[in-house]
N, C-alpha and C positions, 0 to 999 in steps of 0.2 A: 333236517339235523333232530337227533334224539332229545328226549328231555333233557336227561343227564347231560348231554352236551350244552345245551341253553342254559342251565343251571350254572356250570363251571365259566361261560362266557359272561353270565350274570355274577357272579361272584367276583370274578379278574376285574370286571369292570367299575363293581362297586369298590372293590379294595383300591383301584387306580384313584378314583377319583376321591376317597379318603383321605388318601395321600397327598393329593393336590390340595386338598381343602386344608389339611392342617400345614402343609408349607406356608402356604399364602397367610394362613393366619399368624404363623412365627414371623415371617418377611414383614408383618404390618407393626409389631411392637411398638408402643410409644413410651418405654422406659427403658433405664438403663440402669447401672451399678457403677459404685466406687469402692476400690478396696486397695489394702496396703498391709505394710508390716512394721510395727513402732514397738516401743516398749512397753510390756504388760501393764494394763491400766492407765494408759493414755486415753484422754478424751479427746475425740476426733467429732469435727463438727463439720457440715457442708452446708452452703448457702447459694441457692440459686440466684445468680446476680441479675437476673432478669424479674423474678418473680416474689423473691424474698422467702422460698420455701426453705425449709430447714430441718436437716435430719441430723440426729445425735447418735455415736456408739462408742462404746469404751473397748480399746484391745482387749481381748482375751489371753489367757496364761502364755500364749507362744507369741505375743504382739501380734496378733491378726485381727484385722477387722474388715466389716464390708457393710456398705451401706446399700441396701438391696431396693428396688422400684423406684426408682428415683424419675420424676419428670425429665425430659429431655433439655438441654442447654447448658450455659457455662456456670461452674459452680467454683467458689473459693472454700479450699479446704483448709482447718485450721486444727494444729494439733496441741493442746496442751497436757503438760506435764506437771504433776503437783503444783497446781494454780498457776505455773509461768509458760506463756506461749513458748512454744519450740518452733514452728514452722506453720507457713501459710502458703499454699501452693494454688494457682489457677488451672482450671482443667473442664473439657467438655466431655457431658454423658452423652452417649449416641445409643439409638434403638439396640437393645439386644447386646450390650456389651458391657464389659467392666473395664473403666478407665481407672488406669493404675497411678497411685501416688508415690514418689519415689520413697525407696524404704529409708527410716530412721533408725540411730541406733542410741544406746544409753549415752553415748559421747556426743549425741546433739546438743550444742549449746542453745538457752534460752534466748529468743529473740530481744534485742537490747531497746528498751524505751518503750515497748508495746505492752498494754495490761490484757489481760485475759479476756475473751470476749465473754460479753454478760448474757446471763442465762435467759 
């Protein structure tokens, strides 16, 4: 084989190796996300039921929110509007995915008898 041919094979082999390594690293993610759609300004809180890990976000002007890079596990997601709890959901965060919370609208009524979560 010529030197030029050897170089091509080396480049091809290294490219293939890099692709396999990057795919393997992606497949081993140890975090996930939570996202959804509600009313702009709503406070969204996710608490991991196993560890107590907590993350908060405020829905943007379009009502979208995303809680990123969450440790895996089961979460209780609470939505509070103007100080009143509107909804609670239980869901699981899995590696490399976004768990979707059901969409809420301005017509969603506050939950009766439940105080807003403490900060």
